[in-house]
Every structure is written in C-alpha cells, then in structure tokens.
C-alpha positions as a printed Julia matrix, in Angstrom:
70×3 Matrix{Float64}:
 131.7   159.78  182.8
 128.93  157.74  184.36
 128.02  157.93  188.01
 125.83  155.19  189.46
 124.54  155.34  193.02
 124.9   152.01  194.83
 123.28  150.78  197.99
 125.57  150.24  200.96
 125.15  146.46  200.58
 126.15  146.46  196.91
 129.09  148.76  197.66
 130.21  146.41  200.44
 129.94  143.3   198.27
 131.67  145.01  195.36
 134.5   146.09  197.65
 134.94  142.6   199.09
 135.03  140.95  195.68
 137.37  143.58  194.25
 139.73  143.18  197.2
 139.75  139.38  196.86
 140.79  139.83  193.21
 143.41  142.45  194.01
 141.52  145.15  192.1
 140.14  148.55  192.95
 136.39  148.9   193.25
 136.31  150.99  190.07
 138.36  148.51  188.03
 136.25  145.58  189.19
 132.99  147.46  188.49
 134.25  148.31  184.99
 135.11  144.65  184.39
 131.66  143.57  185.54
 129.94  146.11  183.29
 132.03  145.09  180.27
 131.26  141.39  180.86
 127.55  142.13  181.26
 127.46  144.12  178.03
 129.17  141.25  176.17
 126.67  138.77  177.66
 123.72  140.97  176.67
 125.1   141.31  173.13
 125.42  137.5   172.92
 121.86  137.03  174.19
 120.51  139.56  171.69
 122.39  137.91  168.81
 121.16  134.44  169.8
 117.58  135.66  170.16
 117.69  137.32  166.74
 119.11  134.14  165.22
 116.39  132.0   166.8
 113.65  134.37  165.64
 114.87  134.34  162.03
 115.81  130.67  161.69
 114.26  128.38  159.15
 111.87  125.65  160.23
 113.53  122.38  161.21
 113.97  119.78  158.51
 112.89  116.19  158.82
 115.66  113.61  158.45
 114.35  112.82  154.98
 114.46  116.5   153.96
 117.96  116.91  155.42
 119.29  113.86  153.58
 117.8   115.15  150.34
 119.22  118.67  150.89
 122.67  117.16  151.51
 122.45  114.98  148.42
 122.52  111.77  150.41
 119.4   110.29  148.8
 119.38  109.22  145.16
C-alpha cells in the first residue's frame, strides 16, 4: 500500500471534489492516479512514435508511393 502525504490545501480540494462527485477521498484519489498514469502512458507512446517516425514525404513522393503516378 502507498501512503502519500498531502498538504492541507490539497487534502481540502480533494475532499471537496470527491464530495461533489459522491465519492470518498480515497476512491477519487485512486481515480485521479489511474487517469494520470493512462495519460502519461499515452504521452510516452506518442513521444516514442514521433521520435521514430520517418521523414515526411513530399506530395510527389506520396503519390508515387501510393501508385498514383504512372
């Protein structure tokens, strides 16, 4: 189990948001952590894709690659 100390302000804001959603503080914090992990995974995947992508093709090169030019 993980224990994370929070400032009084963060604890207050977390409590208010959890209450407005009808959730406990713990359930809402878990939801926030899960969403953040998914976002970070998406960012990492996108960054890796951008770093390994091929150079852009000109329109002429793209047409040729697609077999649109004779």
